[in-house]
N, C-alpha and C positions, 0 to 999 in steps of 0.2 A: 504494501501503499505505501502512497505515497504518503512524503514526511507532512503535511498539515493536515490533519483529522478537518471534516468540516462539518458543517449540518446538514447535507444532501446523507453525508459518513455516516452520522449518528446516528437520521432517521433508517438509514441502510440496517442499524446494526441494531435499531432495537428502543436506540436510550435515547429519542423526542419521539413527539405520535406525531403523528401525518396524517390525514383521512385521505390513506388510499385507495384506491378504486382497480389499482391496474398491477398484477406480479406476475412472471416468471422468473427462471433462472437469474438471466443476465439483465436484467430490469426492471424497476418499478418505478409507477406511476401515481402521485396523488393530484392536488387543488394545490395552487399555491395561496399562498394564508396572505398573496398583497396583488390579488386579483388588477389584472390591466385591460377586463373587457368580465363580460357577465361568465365567460364558462372561460378556464387558467389552470390546464394542466399543464402541469413539468412533469416532462420524464428523463430518468436517465438511468444510463451502470448502473448497477448492484457493485461493482468493484471499479476505481476510476482506472489502473494499470497506466496512467503515464498518460489520457487522458482531462489533463487540467478544463484544458482548451478543446477546441478542433484545430486548431494550427499547427497543435503536437503532435494528431495523430501520429499516428504511426503503420507499417504494413503490418503490424499483428493486432490491432485495434479495428481489421476490414470487415471482421464476424460481430460486433458485436456495433458495431455504427452503420451496417443493416439490418439487423433484427431489426432497431431502435424507431429507423422509416420502415422499416416491415407493418409495427409493435404502432403507432401512431395511425395507419390502417385500424385497428381491434381497441384501440378507447374511443376512436369517430365513431364507429357501431354501437361498443359498448354503452356508453356514453349516452349518447338519443340524445344527444342539442346541440350540432354544427351546421343545425336542420338541412341551412342552403350555404355549407363552404368552415374554411377555419383556413389560420397560415396558421406558417411551424416555421418558432425564430431561432433561430440558434446565433446570442449575442460572444463572441469571441473581443478578449481584451477589456483594458479596461476604457480606452478607450470604444470599444465598438458597446461597452455598457455591461459586459460581466462583469457582476461581485460575486459569489462563488466563483471557486477553482474546480468544478469537478464542473466534467459538460450537463447543459441539461438542455434538454429541448422544451422552451415553448410551444402550447403545444392550444391557442385562442379564438376564438368562436361568439360561437350567442349572438352576434352584433353585425350588421352592414363594416367594413372593417374599412376602411383610406388607406387609401395609399399619398406620397411615399410613405413606409412604416415611420411611426417615431409619433403617427395620431394615432392611434385607435380608437377607435367609434365615437361616435356623439356626448362624452360625459367624461372620459378620462383619457388623461396625456400624460 
């Protein structure tokens, strides 16, 4: 495991309670506690294995990266609140808005998403 323990590591280890909606042997999905849209789910790999950022991905991370994207479709079907679409966001690095150094995908929706990204929905920015 990477040196610094993150809040996501603590969620995976059961030290912090999260509203978990999906789990398998490679990943965990739960509702974001500070949602940026009516539906905002975080999807994380259970083991970081160096995946603190997408830009740090290596050859050995390909399986989990593909699995995370495939799992998004399962979560969207399971949650059934993404009516007419959703967005998957991966923030990378400080200037990319990343706040936790454990790769995570934001699955957001439940309202009309605007473009460009950064101005999501009508009430939250």
